[in-house]
NUNU-761878 format. One record per residue (C-alpha): x, y, z; residue in one letter. Coordinates in Angstrom, 1 decimal, always signed. Layout:
BEGIN
> X_Y_Z_A
...
// end
This chain:
BEGIN
> -27.9_+32.4_-20.5_M
> -25.4_+29.6_-21.0_L
> -25.8_+27.6_-24.2_Q
> -25.0_+24.0_-25.1_Y
> -21.9_+24.2_-27.3_D
> -20.9_+21.4_-29.7_N
> -17.3_+22.7_-30.0_N
> -16.9_+22.8_-26.2_A
> -18.3_+19.3_-26.0_F
> -15.7_+18.2_-28.5_A
> -12.9_+19.6_-26.3_F
> -14.4_+17.9_-23.3_F
> -14.7_+14.6_-25.1_A
> -11.1_+14.8_-26.3_L
> -9.9_+15.3_-22.7_S
> -12.1_+12.5_-21.4_L
> -11.0_+10.0_-24.1_I
> -7.3_+10.9_-23.6_S
> -7.6_+9.7_-20.0_I
> -8.4_+6.2_-21.3_Y
> -6.3_+6.2_-24.4_L
> -2.9_+7.1_-23.0_I
> -2.6_+4.3_-20.3_P
> -4.4_+1.9_-22.7_S
> -2.0_+2.3_-25.5_W
> +0.9_+2.1_-23.1_K
> -0.4_-1.2_-21.8_Y
> -1.0_-2.5_-25.3_I
> +2.4_-1.6_-26.5_I
> +4.2_-3.0_-23.5_S
> +2.2_-6.2_-23.6_S
> +2.8_-6.7_-27.3_S
> +6.5_-5.9_-26.9_R
> +6.8_-8.4_-24.0_R
> +4.9_-11.1_-26.0_A
> +6.9_-10.6_-29.2_L
> +10.3_-9.4_-28.2_F
> +10.9_-10.6_-24.6_A
> +14.2_-12.4_-24.0_T
> +14.5_-15.8_-22.5_D
> +15.8_-14.2_-19.3_K
> +12.9_-11.8_-19.0_Q
> +10.4_-14.7_-19.0_I
> +12.5_-17.0_-16.9_G
> +13.0_-19.5_-19.7_A
> +16.6_-20.3_-18.8_L
> +18.1_-23.6_-20.1_E
> +21.1_-23.9_-17.8_R
> +20.9_-27.7_-17.8_T
> +19.3_-30.3_-20.0_S
> +16.8_-30.9_-17.2_A
> +15.4_-27.4_-17.7_E
> +14.9_-27.8_-21.4_K
> +11.3_-29.0_-21.1_K
> +10.4_-26.2_-18.7_K
> +12.1_-23.7_-20.8_S
> +10.3_-24.8_-24.0_D
> +7.0_-24.6_-22.1_S
> +7.6_-21.1_-20.9_L
> +8.6_-19.9_-24.3_K
> +5.4_-21.3_-25.7_K
> +3.1_-20.0_-23.0_T
> +4.8_-16.7_-22.0_Q
> +5.9_-15.5_-25.4_R
> +4.3_-15.2_-28.8_G
> +1.1_-13.9_-30.3_I
> -0.9_-16.6_-28.6_T
> -0.2_-15.0_-25.2_T
> -2.3_-12.0_-26.2_L
> -5.3_-14.2_-27.1_N
> -7.3_-13.3_-24.0_T
> -10.7_-11.8_-23.7_F
> -9.5_-8.8_-21.7_G
> -6.7_-7.9_-24.0_Y
> -8.9_-8.2_-27.2_I
> -11.7_-6.2_-25.7_L
> -9.2_-3.5_-24.6_N
> -7.7_-3.4_-28.1_V
> -11.2_-3.1_-29.7_V
> -12.2_-0.2_-27.4_L
> -8.9_+1.5_-27.8_T
> -9.0_+1.5_-31.6_V
> -12.6_+2.7_-31.6_A
> -11.8_+5.5_-29.2_F
> -8.7_+6.4_-31.2_T
> -10.8_+6.8_-34.4_I
> -13.2_+8.9_-32.5_L
> -10.3_+10.9_-31.0_F
> -9.0_+11.8_-34.5_F
> -12.5_+12.5_-35.8_Y
> -13.0_+15.1_-33.0_L
> -9.6_+16.7_-33.8_I
> -10.5_+17.0_-37.5_V
> -14.0_+18.4_-36.7_S
> -12.5_+21.0_-34.2_I
> -9.8_+22.1_-36.7_S
> -12.4_+22.7_-39.3_E
> -15.4_+24.1_-37.4_D
> -14.1_+24.9_-33.9_G
> -12.6_+28.0_-32.5_E
> -9.2_+26.3_-32.6_V
> -9.0_+27.1_-36.4_S
> -7.6_+30.5_-36.9_S
> -9.4_+33.1_-39.1_F
> -7.5_+33.0_-42.4_D
> -9.2_+35.3_-45.0_P
> -6.9_+34.1_-47.8_F
> -7.9_+30.5_-47.1_N
> -11.6_+31.5_-47.0_I
> -11.4_+33.3_-50.4_L
> -9.2_+30.5_-51.8_E
> -6.4_+32.8_-52.9_I
> -2.7_+33.0_-52.2_D
> -1.4_+35.0_-49.3_S
> +0.3_+37.5_-51.7_G
> -2.7_+38.2_-53.8_A
> -3.4_+41.8_-54.9_G
> -6.6_+43.9_-54.5_V
> -7.8_+42.9_-58.0_K
> -7.5_+39.2_-57.2_E
> -9.2_+39.7_-53.8_I
> -12.2_+41.4_-55.4_K
> -12.5_+38.8_-58.0_K
> -12.3_+36.0_-55.5_A
> -14.9_+37.8_-53.3_Y
> -17.4_+38.0_-56.1_K
> -16.8_+34.3_-57.0_K
> -17.2_+33.0_-53.4_M
> -20.2_+35.3_-52.7_S
> -22.1_+33.8_-55.6_L
> -21.0_+30.3_-54.6_K
> -22.3_+30.6_-51.0_W
> -25.2_+33.0_-51.4_H
> -28.1_+31.5_-49.4_P
> -30.5_+31.9_-52.4_D
> -28.1_+29.7_-54.5_K
> -28.1_+27.0_-51.8_N
> -31.7_+26.3_-50.8_P
> -30.9_+22.7_-49.7_N
> -28.0_+23.8_-47.4_N
> -29.1_+27.2_-46.4_R
> -27.8_+27.2_-42.8_Q
> -24.2_+26.4_-43.8_Q
> -24.4_+28.7_-46.8_A
> -25.4_+31.7_-44.6_E
> -22.5_+31.0_-42.3_A
> -20.0_+30.7_-45.2_M
> -21.5_+33.8_-46.8_F
> -20.8_+35.8_-43.7_M
> -17.3_+34.4_-43.4_M
> -16.6_+35.5_-47.1_V
> -17.8_+39.0_-46.3_A
> -15.6_+39.1_-43.2_K
> -12.6_+37.8_-45.1_A
> -13.1_+40.5_-47.8_Y
> -13.4_+43.2_-45.1_E
> -10.2_+42.0_-43.4_A
> -8.2_+42.3_-46.6_L
> -9.6_+45.6_-47.9_T
> -10.6_+47.7_-44.9_D
> -7.5_+49.1_-43.0_E
> -9.1_+49.0_-39.6_K
> -10.4_+45.5_-40.0_A
> -7.0_+44.4_-41.5_K
> -5.2_+45.8_-38.5_K
> -7.6_+44.0_-36.1_N
> -7.0_+40.8_-37.9_W
> -3.3_+41.2_-37.8_E
> -3.3_+42.0_-34.0_L
> -6.1_+39.8_-32.7_Y
> -6.8_+37.3_-35.5_G
> -10.3_+38.7_-36.0_N
> -11.4_+41.6_-38.2_P
> -13.9_+42.7_-35.5_D
> -11.0_+43.3_-33.0_G
> -10.4_+41.7_-29.6_K
> -13.2_+39.3_-28.6_Q
> -14.6_+38.9_-25.2_S
> -14.5_+35.6_-23.3_L
> -17.5_+33.4_-24.0_E
> -18.7_+30.7_-21.6_V
> -20.8_+27.8_-22.6_S
> -21.8_+24.3_-21.5_I
> -19.7_+21.5_-22.9_G
> -22.6_+19.3_-24.1_L
> -23.9_+18.7_-27.6_P
> -26.7_+21.0_-28.7_A
> -28.9_+18.1_-29.9_F
> -29.7_+17.3_-26.3_L
> -32.0_+20.3_-26.2_L
> -34.0_+19.4_-29.3_E
> -37.6_+18.4_-28.5_A
> -37.5_+15.4_-30.7_S
> -34.6_+13.9_-28.7_N
> -36.1_+14.3_-25.2_R
> -37.3_+10.8_-24.8_N
> -34.0_+9.4_-26.1_L
> -32.0_+11.6_-23.7_V
> -34.1_+10.5_-20.8_L
> -33.9_+6.8_-21.6_V
> -30.1_+7.1_-22.1_S
> -29.7_+8.9_-18.8_Y
> -31.7_+6.2_-17.0_L
> -29.7_+3.4_-18.6_L
> -26.3_+5.0_-17.9_I
> -26.8_+6.6_-14.5_M
> -29.3_+4.1_-12.9_V
> -28.2_+0.8_-14.5_I
> -24.8_+0.8_-16.2_F
> -22.7_+2.8_-13.7_I
> -24.1_+1.1_-10.6_P
> -23.6_-2.3_-12.3_F
> -20.0_-1.5_-13.1_C
> -19.4_-0.3_-9.5_V
> -21.1_-3.5_-8.2_W
> -19.1_-5.7_-10.5_L
> -15.8_-4.1_-9.5_Y
> -16.6_-4.2_-5.8_Y
> -17.8_-7.7_-5.9_S
> -14.6_-8.9_-7.5_N
> -12.1_-6.8_-5.6_S
> -13.7_-7.4_-2.2_S
> -13.0_-11.1_-2.5_K
> -9.2_-10.6_-2.3_F
> -7.0_-9.7_+0.6_G
> -3.2_-9.6_+1.0_E
> -0.9_-11.1_-1.6_K
> -4.0_-11.3_-4.0_S
> -5.3_-14.3_-2.0_V
> -9.1_-14.6_-1.6_M
> -10.6_-14.0_+1.8_Y
> -12.3_-17.4_+1.6_D
> -8.8_-19.0_+1.3_S
> -7.7_-17.2_+4.5_Y
> -10.8_-18.4_+6.3_S
> -10.2_-21.9_+5.0_W
> -6.6_-21.9_+6.3_F
> -7.8_-20.6_+9.7_H
> -10.2_-23.6_+9.8_H
> -7.8_-26.3_+8.7_T
> -4.5_-25.3_+10.2_L
> -3.6_-25.5_+13.9_N
> -0.4_-25.6_+16.0_E
> -0.1_-29.4_+15.6_H
> -0.4_-29.5_+11.8_T
> +2.1_-31.7_+10.0_V
> +3.6_-31.5_+6.5_V
> +1.5_-34.4_+5.2_K
> -1.7_-32.6_+6.0_A
> -0.7_-29.4_+4.0_L
> -1.6_-30.7_+0.5_P
> -5.2_-31.2_+1.5_E
> -5.2_-27.7_+3.2_A
> -3.8_-26.1_+0.0_L
> -6.3_-28.0_-2.2_S
> -9.3_-26.4_-0.5_G
> -8.2_-22.9_-1.4_S
> -11.0_-20.8_-2.9_A
> -9.0_-20.2_-6.0_E
> -9.2_-23.9_-6.9_F
> -12.9_-24.5_-6.3_R
> -14.1_-23.7_-9.7_K
> -11.4_-25.2_-12.0_P
> -10.9_-28.3_-9.8_N
> -14.6_-29.3_-9.7_L
> -14.9_-32.6_-11.7_P
> -17.1_-32.0_-14.8_K
> -17.7_-35.5_-16.0_S
> -17.8_-39.1_-14.9_A
> -14.6_-39.8_-17.0_A
> -12.7_-37.2_-15.0_E
> -13.9_-38.6_-11.7_R
> -12.8_-42.0_-12.8_S
> -9.4_-40.6_-13.8_E
> -9.0_-39.0_-10.4_I
> -9.8_-42.3_-8.7_S
> -7.2_-44.0_-10.8_T
> -4.5_-41.4_-10.0_A
> -5.5_-41.6_-6.3_M
> -4.8_-45.3_-6.2_S
> -1.2_-44.6_-7.3_K
> -0.5_-42.0_-4.6_V
> -2.8_-43.1_-1.8_K
> +0.0_-44.9_+0.1_S
> +1.9_-41.6_+0.5_Q
> -1.2_-39.6_+1.5_M
> -2.5_-38.8_+4.9_Q
> -6.0_-40.0_+5.5_K
> -8.3_-37.3_+4.1_P
> -10.4_-35.2_+6.5_K
> -12.6_-33.7_+3.8_F
> -14.6_-35.7_+1.2_N
> -15.4_-32.8_-1.1_H
> -14.6_-33.5_-4.8_P
> -12.6_-30.3_-5.2_V
> -10.4_-31.1_-2.2_V
> -9.9_-34.7_-3.3_I
> -8.9_-33.8_-6.8_K
> -6.5_-31.0_-5.7_G
> -5.0_-33.4_-3.1_N
> -4.4_-36.1_-5.7_V
> -2.9_-33.7_-8.2_L
> -0.5_-32.2_-5.7_L
> +0.6_-35.6_-4.5_H
> +1.2_-36.6_-8.2_S
> +3.5_-33.6_-8.5_H
> +5.3_-34.3_-5.1_L
> +5.8_-38.0_-6.0_L
> +6.9_-37.1_-9.5_R
> +4.1_-38.9_-11.2_K
> +2.8_-36.0_-13.3_T
> +3.5_-37.7_-16.6_E
> +0.8_-40.3_-15.7_E
> -1.9_-37.7_-15.6_L
> -4.1_-36.7_-18.5_S
> -3.3_-33.4_-20.4_P
> -6.3_-31.7_-18.8_Q
> -5.3_-32.8_-15.3_C
> -1.8_-31.6_-16.0_Q
> -3.2_-28.2_-16.9_E
> -5.2_-28.1_-13.7_D
> -2.1_-29.0_-11.8_L
> -0.1_-26.1_-13.5_K
> -2.9_-23.8_-12.4_F
> -2.5_-24.9_-8.8_M
> +1.3_-24.6_-9.0_L
> +1.0_-21.1_-10.4_R
> -1.0_-20.0_-7.4_H
> +1.0_-22.1_-4.9_S
> +3.6_-19.5_-4.0_N
> +1.1_-16.8_-2.9_S
> -1.1_-19.4_-1.2_L
> +1.7_-21.0_+0.8_V
> +2.7_-17.4_+1.9_D
> -0.9_-16.9_+3.0_A
> -0.7_-20.1_+5.1_M
> +2.5_-18.8_+6.7_I
> +0.8_-15.4_+7.4_T
> -2.1_-17.2_+9.2_V
> +0.4_-19.1_+11.3_C
> +2.2_-15.9_+12.1_Q
> -1.0_-14.2_+13.3_H
> -1.8_-17.2_+15.4_Q
> +1.8_-17.5_+16.6_E
> +2.2_-21.1_+15.6_W
> +5.9_-21.4_+15.2_L
> +6.2_-25.1_+14.3_Q
> +3.3_-24.9_+11.8_T
> +4.8_-21.9_+10.1_A
> +8.1_-23.9_+9.8_I
> +6.2_-26.8_+8.3_K
> +4.5_-24.5_+5.7_C
> +7.9_-23.1_+4.7_I
> +9.2_-26.7_+4.2_E
> +6.0_-27.5_+2.2_F
> +6.8_-24.7_-0.2_G
> +10.3_-26.2_-0.6_Q
> +8.8_-29.6_-1.5_L
> +6.4_-28.1_-4.0_I
> +9.3_-26.2_-5.7_S
> +11.5_-29.3_-6.1_Q
> +8.8_-32.0_-6.6_G
> +9.8_-34.0_-3.6_C
> +8.0_-35.5_-0.7_W
> +8.9_-36.0_+3.0_T
> +10.9_-39.2_+2.8_K
> +12.8_-38.3_-0.3_D
> +16.5_-37.6_-0.1_S
> +17.6_-34.0_-0.6_T
> +20.0_-35.3_-3.3_L
> +17.0_-35.8_-5.6_L
> +17.1_-32.1_-6.2_Q
> +20.1_-32.7_-8.4_L
> +19.4_-33.3_-12.1_P
> +19.5_-36.9_-13.4_H
> +19.6_-38.3_-9.8_F
> +17.5_-41.3_-8.9_T
> +17.4_-43.6_-5.9_E
> +20.4_-45.5_-7.3_D
> +22.6_-42.5_-7.4_E
> +21.5_-41.5_-3.9_V
> +22.5_-45.0_-2.6_K
> +25.8_-44.7_-4.3_H
> +26.6_-41.4_-2.7_C
> +25.8_-42.8_+0.7_D
> +28.1_-45.8_+0.3_K
> +31.5_-46.2_+1.8_G
> +33.3_-44.1_+4.4_K
> +35.4_-41.0_+4.4_G
> +35.1_-37.4_+3.2_A
> +33.5_-38.4_-0.2_N
> +30.4_-39.9_+1.4_R
> +27.3_-37.7_+1.3_A
> +24.0_-38.4_+3.0_K
> +22.4_-35.1_+2.0_N
> +22.7_-32.2_-0.4_L
> +24.6_-29.9_+2.0_K
> +27.4_-32.5_+2.4_E
> +27.4_-33.3_-1.3_Y
> +28.1_-29.6_-2.1_L
> +31.2_-29.5_+0.0_Q
> +32.8_-32.3_-2.0_I
> +35.1_-31.3_-4.9_A
> +33.7_-32.0_-8.4_D
> +36.2_-34.7_-9.2_E
> +35.4_-36.6_-6.0_D
> +31.6_-36.5_-6.2_K
> +29.9_-39.9_-6.3_K
> +26.8_-41.0_-8.2_G
> +28.1_-39.9_-11.6_L
> +29.4_-43.2_-12.9_A
> +26.5_-44.0_-15.1_N
> +26.0_-40.5_-16.5_M
> +27.1_-38.9_-19.7_T
> +29.5_-35.9_-19.8_E
> +26.5_-33.7_-20.4_E
> +24.7_-35.0_-17.4_Q
> +27.8_-34.7_-15.2_K
> +28.2_-31.1_-16.3_N
> +24.5_-30.5_-15.4_D
> +25.2_-31.8_-11.9_V
> +28.3_-29.5_-11.5_F
> +26.3_-26.5_-12.9_T
> +23.5_-27.0_-10.4_V
> +26.0_-27.5_-7.5_C
> +27.3_-24.0_-8.4_N
> +23.8_-22.5_-8.6_L
> +22.6_-23.8_-5.3_I
> +23.3_-21.2_-2.6_P
> +26.1_-21.7_-0.1_D
> +24.9_-19.6_+2.9_I
> +26.9_-18.4_+5.8_E
> +24.9_-16.9_+8.7_T
> +26.1_-14.5_+11.3_E
> +24.0_-13.3_+14.2_V
> +24.6_-10.3_+16.5_K
> +22.4_-9.1_+19.4_V
> +22.7_-5.5_+20.6_F
> +20.9_-2.4_+21.7_V
> +21.1_+0.6_+19.4_D
> +22.8_+3.8_+20.8_D
> +23.6_+2.1_+24.1_D
> +26.7_+3.1_+26.1_E
> +27.6_-0.5_+27.1_D
> +26.9_-4.0_+25.9_D
> +24.4_-4.8_+28.6_K
> +20.7_-5.3_+27.9_I
> +18.2_-4.1_+30.5_Y
> +14.5_-4.8_+30.8_E
> +12.4_-2.7_+28.4_G
> +15.3_-2.0_+26.0_D
> +14.7_-2.3_+22.3_I
> +16.9_-5.2_+21.3_C
> +18.1_-5.8_+17.7_S
> +19.0_-9.2_+16.3_V
> +21.0_-8.6_+13.2_E
> +21.2_-11.5_+10.8_V
> +23.8_-11.4_+8.1_T
> +23.5_-13.8_+5.2_L
> +26.5_-14.3_+2.9_T
> +26.1_-16.2_-0.4_R
> +29.6_-17.7_-0.7_K
> +28.8_-19.1_-4.1_N
> +28.5_-15.6_-5.6_L
> +31.2_-13.1_-6.4_K
> +31.2_-9.5_-5.3_E
> +28.4_-7.6_-7.2_G
> +26.6_-10.7_-8.5_E
> +22.9_-11.4_-7.9_K
> +21.3_-14.7_-6.9_A
> +20.1_-16.6_-10.0_P
> +16.6_-18.1_-10.5_L
> +15.9_-21.3_-8.6_I
> +16.9_-24.5_-10.4_H
> +13.5_-26.3_-10.2_A
> +12.9_-28.2_-13.5_P
> +9.7_-29.8_-12.1_R
> +8.1_-26.5_-11.1_F
> +6.7_-25.1_-14.3_P
> +7.2_-21.4_-13.5_Y
> +10.3_-19.3_-12.7_P
> +10.9_-18.6_-9.0_K
> +13.3_-16.2_-7.4_Q
> +15.5_-17.2_-4.5_E
> +14.5_-15.9_-1.1_A
> +15.1_-16.7_+2.6_W
> +12.7_-16.9_+5.5_W
> +14.2_-15.5_+8.7_V
> +12.1_-16.7_+11.7_V
> +12.8_-15.8_+15.4_L
> +10.8_-17.8_+18.0_G
> +10.7_-18.7_+21.6_T
> +11.4_-22.1_+23.0_R
> +7.7_-22.4_+23.8_E
> +6.8_-22.2_+20.1_G
> +5.7_-18.6_+19.8_K
> +6.7_-16.4_+16.9_I
> +8.6_-13.1_+17.6_I
> +9.4_-12.3_+14.0_S
> +8.8_-13.9_+10.7_L
> +9.9_-12.2_+7.5_E
> +10.8_-13.1_+3.9_K
> +14.1_-11.6_+2.8_V
> +14.0_-11.1_-1.0_K
> +17.3_-9.2_-1.4_D
> +19.3_-10.9_-4.2_Q
> +22.7_-9.5_-3.2_G
> +25.8_-11.4_-2.1_R
> +25.6_-10.1_+1.5_V
> +22.2_-9.5_+3.0_V
> +21.6_-7.9_+6.4_T
> +18.2_-8.3_+8.1_H
> +17.4_-6.7_+11.5_K
> +14.8_-7.9_+14.0_I
> +13.7_-5.5_+16.7_N
> +11.8_-6.5_+19.9_F
> +11.5_-5.3_+23.5_M
> +13.7_-7.0_+26.0_A
> +11.7_-9.2_+28.5_P
> +12.0_-9.2_+32.3_K
> +15.2_-9.8_+34.1_Q
> +16.6_-13.3_+33.3_G
> +18.4_-15.4_+30.7_T
> +16.6_-16.4_+27.6_Y
> +17.2_-18.6_+24.6_E
> +15.5_-18.1_+21.3_F
> +15.5_-20.2_+18.1_D
> +16.5_-18.5_+14.9_L
> +15.5_-20.3_+11.7_Y
> +17.0_-19.4_+8.3_V
> +15.1_-21.3_+5.7_K
> +15.1_-21.3_+1.9_S
> +11.9_-20.7_+0.0_N
> +12.7_-23.4_-2.6_A
> +15.7_-25.6_-1.8_Y
> +15.5_-28.5_+0.6_I
> +18.1_-29.3_+3.2_G
> +19.9_-25.9_+3.2_L
> +18.1_-24.6_+6.3_D
> +19.9_-23.4_+9.4_E
> +18.8_-23.3_+13.0_K
> +20.7_-21.2_+15.5_L
> +20.5_-20.4_+19.1_K
> +20.2_-16.8_+20.2_V
> +21.0_-16.2_+23.9_S
> +19.9_-13.1_+25.7_L
> +20.5_-12.0_+29.3_T
> +18.5_-9.0_+30.6_T
> +19.3_-7.0_+33.7_L
> +17.0_-5.2_+36.2_D
> +16.5_-1.7_+34.9_N
> +16.2_-0.4_+38.5_S
> +20.0_-0.3_+38.7_V
> +20.1_+2.3_+36.0_L
> +20.6_+6.0_+37.2_P
> +17.5_+8.0_+37.5_A
> +16.8_+10.1_+34.5_Y
> +17.2_+13.8_+35.3_K
> +15.5_+16.5_+33.3_I
> +17.7_+19.4_+32.4_H
> +16.5_+22.7_+34.0_P
> +16.2_+24.4_+30.6_D
> +14.1_+21.5_+29.4_D
> +11.9_+21.7_+32.5_A
> +11.3_+25.5_+32.0_E
> +10.0_+24.8_+28.5_L
> +6.9_+23.3_+30.0_D
> +6.2_+26.6_+31.7_D
> +6.7_+28.7_+28.6_E
> +3.5_+30.1_+27.1_P
> +2.6_+28.8_+23.8_T
> +2.3_+30.9_+20.6_L
> -1.5_+30.8_+21.0_F
> -1.3_+32.0_+24.6_E
> +1.0_+34.9_+23.6_E
> -1.3_+35.9_+20.8_M
> -4.3_+35.7_+23.0_L
> -2.6_+37.7_+25.7_G
> -1.7_+40.4_+23.2_A
> -5.3_+41.1_+22.4_N
> -6.5_+41.5_+26.0_V
> -7.9_+44.9_+26.8_E
> -6.3_+47.2_+29.3_E
> -9.1_+46.8_+31.7_D
> -8.7_+43.1_+31.9_S
> -5.0_+43.6_+32.3_D
> -5.5_+45.8_+35.3_S
> -7.9_+43.3_+36.8_D
> -5.4_+40.5_+36.2_D
> -2.7_+42.7_+37.6_E
> -4.6_+43.3_+40.8_S
> -5.4_+39.6_+41.1_E
> -1.7_+38.8_+40.6_D
> -0.8_+41.3_+43.3_E
> -3.1_+39.5_+45.7_K
> -1.6_+36.2_+44.8_E
> +2.0_+37.4_+45.2_T
> +1.4_+37.7_+48.9_G
> +0.5_+34.1_+49.0_I
> +3.0_+32.4_+46.5_R
> +5.9_+33.2_+44.2_E
> +5.2_+33.8_+40.5_L
> +6.2_+31.1_+38.1_S
> +8.4_+31.7_+35.1_A
> +5.5_+31.8_+32.8_A
> +3.5_+34.2_+35.0_E
> +6.6_+36.5_+35.3_K
> +6.9_+36.6_+31.5_K
> +3.2_+37.4_+31.2_K
> +3.6_+40.2_+33.8_Q
> +6.4_+41.7_+31.9_E
> +4.4_+41.6_+28.7_L
> +1.5_+43.4_+30.4_R
> +3.9_+46.1_+31.9_N
> +5.4_+46.6_+28.5_A
> +2.0_+47.1_+26.9_R
> +0.9_+49.5_+29.6_K
> +4.1_+51.5_+29.2_K
> +3.5_+51.7_+25.5_A
> -0.1_+52.8_+26.0_A
> +1.0_+55.5_+28.4_G
> +3.5_+56.8_+25.9_A
> +0.8_+57.0_+23.2_D
> -1.5_+59.0_+25.6_D
> +1.3_+61.5_+26.4_S
> +1.9_+62.0_+22.6_D
> -1.8_+62.7_+22.1_D
> -1.8_+65.2_+24.9_D
> +1.2_+67.0_+23.5_S
> -0.4_+67.2_+20.1_D
> -3.6_+68.7_+21.5_S
> -1.6_+71.3_+23.4_D
> +0.1_+72.4_+20.3_V
> -3.2_+72.7_+18.5_E
> -4.7_+74.8_+21.4_E
> -1.7_+77.2_+21.4_V
> -1.9_+77.6_+17.7_Y
> -5.6_+78.5_+17.8_T
> -5.0_+81.0_+20.5_E
> -2.5_+82.8_+18.4_K
// end
């Protein structure tokens, strides 16, 4: 009968604890290393211009240092990990002392050196026998009996030749031991005094604790969909967005996201009063609200304060709430674009991409794209737009094409501020787009109805050298680091989306391929949009023309005779099945085939089956003849 084994339970507990300890310590070490030793580049705290200093300092404070580890989840994990680590080493020590892992060492048991002689062994045996004799240890009789037997075995292993040889070969004076199987649970579970405790513990763990953990995990994880965005947010976007949504309506749509409903709920009358005051400052630039919910109103006001560059006028608590919204804005804007893609709303998807650009740069719809440059105000923008000639710039794209020494708007700036402007002009991507339409593996350049067309878009960042990677976006008003990416959108003239993908490759030359089926015969024009995820005014819109021909003019596809015969070949299963058919059934099939031959010609598969049957029949006949000859020999031999 199997017994509960404390040592086996210790091994099982060690294995179980290791499953938690190994990834937990790895997480703790990596988190601590990132918090204490992360470089400025790793946390995105780059100070490339003086305008980024405030953002850089904030990131260093919030993304690095011991305070970043001061979260409930991290502290709880550390406490549990330390506790389990102590238990882990305790189990190791207990196993090494009492478990089967510890090897049988008679010298250690008798407390003598390994080179001790017979006289010293006998002396030590008498001493240890008296020490661990059960009558000498009435208060610890069970352990004394076990140690007394171990002392006797140790003495036998050192004095008896057979026992000594067994110990040297198998590590046990009794010789090779048979395999013992036991249950890896502690023996105290079987004690009568612990039955009620075991039953209550079982009910608590199996009926309450484990189901609660499963429910808690499922209830949290089931709220989130793609891009770690809550399903309620997707539902909200489906409700608020449509094919005619404009950019000015998007702050309100973003404010109603499920992620913001708890932190943006006003908690006091003073906070509601502050939101009303902030709203009066941005109301002229807001579209008339459609929803009167406090959460949506507060989020809408905070976003407009950011877009209109009035964040400094908010209270510290509202600024923290705004940072929380901006931290989730990237994934939520992507979710809005995904909803538009599913609904095939091309123009709304374009507006959502542009809304993401505005959030990144802290600009609004009527602002000049030149305000993305550091230290630029409306005065510098007006100065750039003055005059005539090549040095005049109405937007950022034109300003980037002007040489540094000819750039306007720098008259009232210090040398440091001018260098900031030149630095950003070099950081902003200078994109060159090439488009090619073709059909893979086609013999000519013509496209026929039903072909799989490929639109190959090649983006070249001319501001980068060969081998360089795109730097982080220069967005001093966006409180978090953001990597450069480009949206490549292909749509019809009717406003339907064919393809919409975000290209995140940071290389100098990026190739993106769009595949779709060629439409019916005719000439078509598609719109190809290449839009930045963070910079305003660098987008490109290209025309893609496509002429498809009638596929009926193509030569008919002819199947090669060898390929056609493959359909008539018997499968491996059919061949194996045919090989097991008895001779009687073969003769019946043969007679049926003979009847059919008078009606029609056999197919290739039937001919092959016929040949297999004939070969089996011939082989069977040869076997019969061999049996007959053997019997004849036996008869002749017996007659003699």
